[in-house]
Structures are given as structure tokens and as C-alpha cells.
C-alpha positions as CSV (number, residue, x, y, z in Angstrom):
1,N,212.2,99.3,115.0
2,A,209.6,99.1,117.6
3,P,207.5,95.8,118.3
4,L,204.3,95.8,116.5
5,P,202.0,95.5,119.4
6,V,203.8,98.6,121.0
7,V,203.1,100.4,117.6
8,N,199.5,99.8,117.4
9,A,198.8,100.7,120.9
10,L,200.6,103.8,120.5
11,F,198.7,104.7,117.2
12,I,195.3,103.6,118.7
13,M,196.3,105.9,121.7
14,C,197.4,108.8,119.4
15,A,194.8,108.5,116.8
16,A,191.9,108.5,119.3
17,T,192.8,111.1,122.0
18,G,194.9,113.8,119.8
19,P,192.2,115.4,117.4
20,T,189.3,114.9,120.1
21,S,191.4,116.5,122.7
22,G,192.4,119.0,120.3
23,V,188.4,119.6,119.1
24,F,187.9,120.3,123.0
25,F,190.7,122.4,123.5
26,G,189.7,124.7,120.1
27,G,186.6,125.0,121.2
28,W,187.0,126.1,124.7
29,L,189.9,128.5,123.2
30,V,187.6,130.1,120.7
31,D,184.9,130.7,123.1
32,L,187.9,132.2,125.6
33,F,188.9,134.6,122.9
34,G,184.9,135.9,122.3
35,G,183.8,133.0,119.5
36,F,183.5,134.3,115.9
37,K,180.5,136.3,115.6
38,G,181.1,139.4,114.1
39,P,184.0,140.7,111.7
40,R,186.5,141.7,114.5
41,Q,186.0,138.5,116.3
42,R,186.0,136.1,112.9
43,V,189.5,138.0,112.5
44,V,190.3,136.5,116.1
45,A,189.1,133.2,115.3
46,L,191.0,133.3,112.0
47,E,194.4,134.6,113.7
48,L,193.9,131.8,116.3
49,C,193.1,129.4,113.7
50,T,196.3,130.4,111.9
51,T,198.5,130.4,114.9
52,L,197.2,126.8,115.5
53,G,197.4,125.7,112.2
54,V,201.2,126.7,112.1
55,L,201.8,124.8,115.2
56,A,200.3,121.8,113.3
57,F,202.2,121.8,110.3
58,L,205.5,122.8,112.5
59,F,205.2,119.4,114.3
60,S,204.3,117.7,111.0
61,L,207.5,118.6,109.3
62,P,209.9,116.6,111.7
63,I,208.1,113.1,112.1
64,T,209.2,111.0,109.3
65,F,212.8,111.8,109.8
66,V,213.0,111.0,113.9
67,N,214.0,107.1,114.4
68,N,213.0,107.2,117.8
69,I,209.1,106.0,117.8
70,F,208.0,107.4,120.8
71,V,209.0,110.8,119.5
72,A,207.4,110.3,116.6
73,V,204.0,109.7,118.2
74,L,204.5,112.7,120.4
75,L,204.9,114.8,117.3
76,M,202.0,113.3,115.6
77,W,199.8,113.5,118.7
78,L,200.8,117.1,119.0
79,L,200.1,117.5,115.2
80,L,196.5,115.9,115.7
81,F,195.9,117.7,118.5
82,F,196.7,121.4,116.9
83,G,195.2,120.5,113.9
84,G,191.8,119.1,115.6
85,S,191.9,122.7,117.5
86,T,191.6,124.5,114.5
87,L,188.2,122.8,113.4
88,P,185.7,124.4,115.4
89,A,186.7,127.9,114.8
90,C,187.3,127.2,111.1
91,S,183.8,125.2,110.6
92,G,182.3,128.1,113.0
93,I,183.8,130.6,110.6
94,I,182.5,129.5,107.8
95,V,178.8,128.8,108.8
96,S,179.1,132.4,110.4
97,L,179.5,134.3,106.9
98,V,176.8,132.6,105.2
99,P,173.2,133.4,105.1
100,R,171.0,131.9,107.6
101,R,169.1,129.9,104.9
102,H,172.3,128.7,102.8
103,R,174.0,127.3,106.0
104,P,173.2,123.7,105.6
105,T,174.4,123.7,101.9
106,S,177.5,126.0,103.0
107,S,178.3,123.2,105.8
108,S,177.8,120.0,103.3
109,L,179.6,121.6,100.6
110,S,182.6,122.7,102.8
111,L,182.5,119.3,104.2
112,V,182.7,117.8,100.2
113,V,185.7,120.1,99.8
114,F,187.6,119.1,102.8
115,N,186.9,115.5,102.3
116,L,187.8,115.4,98.3
117,F,190.8,117.7,98.2
118,G,192.1,117.3,101.9
119,Y,191.8,113.7,102.9
120,F,191.0,112.0,99.8
121,L,193.0,113.3,97.4
122,S,196.3,113.5,99.7
123,L,195.6,109.6,100.0
124,I,195.2,109.0,96.3
125,L,198.7,111.0,95.6
126,S,200.7,109.5,98.3
127,G,199.3,105.8,96.9
128,L,200.5,107.2,93.2
129,L,203.5,108.4,94.7
130,M,204.5,105.3,96.3
131,Q,203.8,103.5,93.1
132,V,205.9,105.5,91.0
133,L,208.3,105.2,93.4
134,E,208.4,101.0,93.6
135,Q,209.0,100.9,89.9
136,P,211.5,98.9,88.8
137,K,214.7,100.6,88.0
138,N,215.4,101.1,84.6
139,E,217.4,103.6,82.2
140,T,214.1,106.0,82.1
141,S,213.6,106.0,86.2
142,Y,215.3,109.0,87.8
143,F,214.5,107.7,91.2
144,H,213.9,104.2,92.7
145,C,213.4,102.9,96.2
146,D,212.4,100.0,98.0
147,V,209.1,99.5,100.1
148,V,210.0,101.0,103.3
149,C,211.6,104.1,101.2
150,S,208.3,104.6,99.1
151,M,206.1,104.4,102.3
152,T,208.4,107.1,103.7
153,W,207.8,109.3,101.0
154,G,204.2,108.8,100.6
155,F,203.8,109.2,104.3
156,R,205.6,112.7,104.2
157,L,203.3,113.5,101.0
158,V,200.1,112.9,103.3
159,L,202.1,114.9,106.3
160,F,202.9,117.8,104.1
161,W,199.4,118.0,102.4
162,S,198.8,120.2,105.6
163,F,200.5,122.8,104.1
164,F,197.8,123.6,101.6
165,S,195.6,124.1,104.7
166,L,198.3,126.8,106.2
167,Y,198.6,128.4,102.9
168,F,194.7,128.8,102.6
169,L,194.2,130.0,106.0
170,L,197.1,132.5,105.8
171,S,195.2,133.6,102.7
172,A,192.3,133.9,104.6
173,L,193.7,136.2,107.3
174,R,195.4,138.3,104.7
175,A,191.8,139.1,103.1
176,S,190.4,139.5,106.3
177,Y,193.0,142.1,107.3
178,V,192.4,144.0,103.8
179,H,188.6,143.3,104.3
180,M,188.9,145.1,107.7
181,Q,190.7,148.4,106.4
182,T,188.2,149.2,103.8
183,D,185.6,148.9,105.9
């Protein structure tokens, strides 16, 4: 319900500053807590990533349910900030776990997986969901909505896709606790 120039300006500010400042903050925070070298520090860094991931996920939940553009942009900025702040520690943990000779391959493979199953797949599935929801209503369709409704549900799918990263962070944290107990 906001004018298009306001929406565009807010989006640019949000998308440019949220993740970028989050990456800097996350790098600073993981260094403050001792980095990620060594088994115990990797667990500490993973706890930090999980906490930041939970915050990002919690801020993603209400975004498409609020009607105020400024509240939605604030929530989006917080989501991007805390999501971006997980990247330095998560990337560092992945690289530190792999033998030195395999690190370039590990880094490349992890980026392929992040892009293929994260960014790319969420967009494909949200587009597919929007197409299904916009199908003409007939006797076999259970649910139908207009363009705004389908875009809202598509955007919700993209936002809620972060649940998978949270699930994997929690699984990694649990596995690291088990591994620390067996050592």
C-alpha cells in the first residue's frame, strides 16, 4: 500500500545494508568469541551461528503478515542482517574441518550446494507454487487465489525456506555435542 518509489528505495537500502553489515558483524562476533579453530571453538562458533540463525528465522516469520511497509522492511533488514552474520562462522567452520589440500574443492562444493539447494531451489519452488495457485478455478482445484495472493504465498515460501538452514544448523550442533562427548 506504499508508493512504488518508497518501496524501491526501502528495498535497496534493506538489501544493500542488511546482509553486508551482518557479515561484518558476524565476523567480528566470531572473532570476539575466539574464532573457529580447534574442536571446542568450532562448537562455540556453531552455537553462535545457530543463535543468529534462530534470530533470522524468527524475524522471517511475521514479514508477510504485517501490513505496515516500514515494519516489514525492518523485519526484512533484521532477517538479512542476522542471516548474513551466520556466513563468516559457517564458512570458516566448513573450511577448517577439511584437510588443507581439499579446502578449495570443499569451498567450491559448498557454494554449489548453497546456491543449488538454497537460493535456486527456493525460487523455483516459489515460482511453481505461484503458478499452481493462479490456475483457473475448476472442480479439481482445491485452492485458488489472485496474483497478489499467489505472490504472497510464493514470498512466504522463500522466507520460510530458511527453516532448512536452521534445521541443518541445529543438526550440526547436536552432532558436535555428541562428538565432543565421545572424545
